[in-house]
Each structure stands twice: as C-alpha cells, then as structure tokens.
C-alpha positions, 0 to 999 in steps of 0.5 A: 399333849394327849389332847393334841394327839387325839385331835391329830389322829381324828384329823388323820382318820377323817382325811382317810375317810374323805379320800375313800369317799372320793374313790367310791364316788369315782367308782360309782361314776362307771357306766355299765351296760349288760345285754343278752343277745336276742337269739340263741347260738350254737344249736346242735343235735345231741341225739335222737329220742325215737323215729320222730323226736330229736334233742337239741342243745343251744345257749345264749350269749351276752355282752357287757360294756363299761365306761369307767370314771377314768376314761377307760372303756371295757368290753366283755362277753360270754355265753351261758344258759345252756338249753335242751329242747325236743323237736319233731323232725318229721313234721314242720312245727312252730318251735320245739315240743319242750325246752328247759335251760340251766345256768351257773356251774352247768356251763355250755360246751360241756355236754358231749353226746347222747347217753340213752334214749332221753339223756345226754351226758357231759362233764366227764372227768376222770383225771380229777373229780371222777364224775359225769353229769347227766341231763334227762328230758324233763328234769334238771341235770345232776352229777354222779361221782364215782370211784375209778379202778384200773383192771389190767391197764395203767394209762386212762384216756379221755372218753368221748363216747358213752353208750349203753352196755351189758348188765345195765352198765355203760361203755366209755371209749374214744375213737382210738382207745379200742386199739391202744397198745402197751399198758393203755386202757382200751375201754371202761365200764361205767356203773351208775348204780354202784357208782364205779368206772373200771378201766380195762383192756379187751379180753379174748371174748371181746377181741372182735370189737377192736374193728368197731367204729362204734359199739353198744349193747341191747340187753346182753347182745353186743352190736358193732358198727363197722364203717368201710370208708373206701367203698361204703360197704359198712354193716352192723356186727352182732356178737362178733358173728352175725352181719346186719346190712342197711337197706340203703345206699352205701354208708361211709359214716355213722354211729349209734344214737340212743336207741336209733342209728345215724347212718350217713344222712339217714336216721334208722332203727335196729329192730329184731336184727333188721335196720329200718331207715326213715324217709327223712334225711338230715344235713348234719350239725352244720344245719338244723334241717331235715328233708323228706323224699318229697322234697319237704324241708323241716326246719328246727326253729 
C-alpha cells in the first residue's frame, strides 16, 4: 500500500511540474518590444545662472508593446531619465555647454524651480517625509531631510517658491500664503545647515512683504517685486522703503530667478540697487527661443 501511495504521489508531482512547465513555455512565448523615443521631451527653463547661461530640464519618454501568448496585446508608456543642461542664451551654439541625466527615484516633473544661482529644487514634501531634493550643476541630486516646526501658526501650505533669504537660509512660500489669514502659516524659513524648516506668520517687521509678488534676500537686505498688472508700473522694493524701477517698458509679470530677474520678456540683474536688463528677450517656457535687438534668434537645441 505504501509503495502505491508513493507512486501516486510521484505521479501527482510530475503532473504539477508538467503543467507548470507548460505555463512557463506559454509565458515565454510573449513578445515584448521596448523603445526609447529618439528625441527628448518636456524641455523647460528652470532658471538663469548669469547674464549668458540658462538651466534647462528635459526628459526622455519610452513605449513598450507586448504580444502575449493568449493573443492579448498590451501597450505601456512613460517618461524618465530627467536631464539638466546648461545653454548659452546669448550666442547660438550647437547644443548645450553641459548636461547630466538621472533615473530611478529621481523622476521627472518633480523639479520645480531655481534654488540659487546654480541649483534647482524639487520633491518638496512637508506632509510626510519633510524633505527637499536639490540638484546642482555638475553634481548628482541629493535629498535633505529636515525637522518641521510651527511658530505661531498651525496650518502649513504646499510651497511652490524657494528663494534665498537672510542669514544663509531660504524662504518658502506660495502665491497666496503671504496673505493667508487665521491660523494659516504665511511663509517658512528653510535652514539647510541646521536641517530645519520653521513655518511662521509674518511679524510686524516684515508686514510690508504682504504686497510682494516675489521676495528674496541678498545678504541681509530683503527685496520685494511688486507687480502692477493693470498699468504695468511695477517695481522692486528694498527693505520696505526704497523703490527701484527697471529702465524699460512697463512690466506686467516677472520674478526673481537665482541672482537674475525675469521681467516680462527681459532677463535682468540687480546690482548696486540698479536694474540692468540685457538686449536678449525670451519667449517664455512655450518655446526655447531667445531674441536679440538686431532680430537674431537663438534656439536652445
């Protein structure tokens, strides 16, 4: 009886193995094709390094096609391999001065803007991980985790602007936070050395920045860009008192971009409390094209 049971058990095991082998064979008959797109996509200006260099991010997309053994046809696609490049936007050149790409967890679409003159930021997370990712020209990205504190407020916000601030820190805000009421936090101070971010409400000394459309500090001086979107009489306010006007046509839009400023279609610098704008005009993120006063067009390609 025991011998018969062993034979039966052996036959059962063999039958299972045969079925499994057949299934593996059928799975193996699936035909998968994976292709990267030849050209990169999603190119956008992340910020300006100086009066001739601009940082641009793009990525590469892929497609995958699978013919399965049972006749099912599957398609999948996605994009990754984000790339950061530096171009000269004053002189037409055949491609970027420098590029580096990343893959894996450093996904595209999470790089949000310029952090300083040669660094972009993204992945700002204050709801769960309390971290921010930084990518510097010539280096690989890295993540900074920080401790979050609340000072006089209880409702944090999703930051979409990180700019240089006093004492080597960075100010975090969004387009509505400075005028938030109640217990809502109005801005935050990020300290990358102490690895802390402190959410606050505006005190009396900074009450004047409520009217700012963009704000940052050079040294311990605070500069505020006030945009008049009705008549274009926009200006920069320094420390709440000194007004600095651009020597150009009326300005309806703009923001600080690293150590530079984007004012309308102009790229400008602020040196010794004077705004100086280059002869280059930019069409904006819709097109990576720049124009000179003589009509010359520079393409970032």
